[in-house]
TILUMVEX-22580 format. One record per residue: residue in three letters; z, y, x of N, C-alpha, C in turn. Coordinates in steps of 0.1 Angstrom, whole numbers, plus 5000, padded with zeros to 4 digits. Each point is the difference from the previous one (the first is absolute). Example, Ala and Ser with C-alpha at 12.3 -4.5 7.8 and 13.67 -1.06 7.14 Angstrom:
# TILUMVEX-22580
ala507849435132500050124991500050125009ser499350114996500050115009500850114992
***
This chain:
# TILUMVEX-22580
met313946436120499150064993500649984986thr499450044989500249974984498949954995thr500249894992499049934991500250064987ser498950004995499950094986499449874988arg500049895006499649874989501249964998pro500549964987501449935000499749865000his501149955006500049845003499049945009glu499350105010499149945007500649965011ser499749865006500949945009501450004998gly500649974987501349994996500650155003arg499450105003500450145002500550064987arg500750084999500350104987499550145006pro499450084989499650135005500950065006gly499450105012500550095007500849925014glu500049864999500449945015499050025009arg500649985013499150015010499249915001gly498450035003499349895005499449985013asp498849965003499849975012498550085002val499950135008498950085002499049905007leu500449905007499249935009499249874991asp500549994988499549924991498750064994pro498849955000498950064993500050014984leu500949944993500550004986501050104997cys500550075011501250084997499550134994pro500650054990499450104994500150145007thr500850005009500550095008498650055010arg499849855006498650005009498950034992gln499849964987498650064992500150155001leu501250054998500150154997499750085013leu500249945010500050065012498549995004asp499449884999498549994998499450104993arg500150034987499750144993500350125003val500850045003500650135006499550025014gly499849925009499950005016498550065001thr499249994988498450015005499950185003lys498950025008499650115007499650084985trp499349964989499750054989501250064993thr501149924998501250034994500550095006ser500450015012500750105005499150145001met499050005002499350124998499850054984thr500049914991500250044987501350064996val500849945004501550054998500250145007lys499450015013500350115006499350144994val498949974993499250114993500550054987leu500649904995500749994986501350095002ala500949955012501050065002500050155004glu498950035005499550155004500150084987glu499449944990499950074987501349994991ala501149905002501250004992500550114996pro500550034989499849924989498850014994asp499050065003498750004991499049875001glu499050014991499349874999498650055010leu499349915002498550005005499549924993arg498450054998498949924993499449905011phe499549934994499549875006499050065014ala499050084994499150065008500550055013glu501050104995500850095010500949915011leu500449894998500849915008498949935006arg499049954997498749945008499750115010arg499650134998499650105008500950025011arg501550014998500950005010500449885008ile499249894996500349885010498949935006pro499550055010498650015007499749835002gly499049974997499549855004500449924991ile500950034987500349904989498949994990ser499949884997498849984988500650014986gln499250024990500350024989500849894994lys499649895004500549854998501349985006met500250035011501249975009500950124996leu499850124996501050104994500649964985ser498849914992500449944985501249895004val499649935009500849865004501450055002thr500150095010501350055007500850084986leu499750074993500350074989500749914991gln499049874998500149944990501649895004ser500250005011501049935009501250094999leu500050135003500750085002500850054981val499350014991500249974990500849894993arg499549895003500849884995501449985008asp500050055011501250005007501050104997gly499750124992501050094994499950115011leu499050025012500150095007499350134999val498849994986499250094998500149984985val499750134993499950014985498550064999arg499349934989498550034998500250064987arg499250094997500050094986498450015000val499849994988498550004995500050104988glu499250135005499550094987499149904991pro499950044989498849954991499150074998thr499350045012498650084999499049945005val499150044997498249945002499750055015pro499749945012500749885002501750015002pro500749874999501350035002500650065011ala500850084998500750085013501249895004val500049955015500949905003501050095012his501550004998500750095009501049865003tyr500550045014501249935005500850075008arg501249945000501150075008501249915001leu500750015012500949935005501150004992thr500449884995501449994995501450025009asp501150014998501150035007500149855011leu499849914996499849865007499050035011gly498850064993498750045014500350115009leu501050094995500350065006500849975016ser500849914994501349935009499049965012leu498749904996499349965010499350095011glu499950114997499350105009500850015013glu501350014999500850035014499949875007pro500049904997500049875010498350015006leu499150034992498550005000500050125012ala500450084997499950155006500649965017ala501049955000500649945013499249905005leu499349924997499149915006498750075005arg499450104993498950075004500550105012val501250084999500550095013499949875011trp500749915000500249875012498549975003ala498950004992498849925002499450155011glu500250124994499450115009500650045012thr501649964997500850025014499449925010his499849864998499649915010498849945001met498950084995498749954998499350035015pro500550105008499649995014500249925009glu501149924997500549895009499649864995ile499849994985499049924995498649965007asp499450124999498750025007500149955016arg500950055007500149985014500149844998asn500749934994500449865000498849924997asn499050054989499049954997498550025009gln500350105012499050015008500249925012leu501549985001500449905012499749864996ala499849964987499749884995498549965002glu499250115000498649995003499650005012glu500950055008499449995015500249865004pro498549995009500149855005501149995012pro500249875001501349965011499450045011ser501350065010499450045012500349865010ser499349975011499849925009501050025010
***
């Protein structure tokens, strides 16, 4: 994994890091992009690409997400350069979001993970049911 912090642990920018190290920037990035809310937000924005979506429309399309969690998720995606935020100077301001090319490149691996989960959910459910059954004598 690559590090994004120069001279961290004697490494130069772009050198391989250790994803098992809690301080590894790659691990920290995986923690951010590996959340369910990030996956759903990227999916919804990818469906609209290259167009934008307003905050309220994003929230409507992601059942169960709170306003605060969507805001935190979008802030993280913007900070990482995966999403662009555009504010129209209206009253109240209209805020629009769209994926960057980097953000669009994240959709493919996230989509593969969603397909894997949907494909294997019956097996996972069976395993969970077996784990909950009392041991037979």
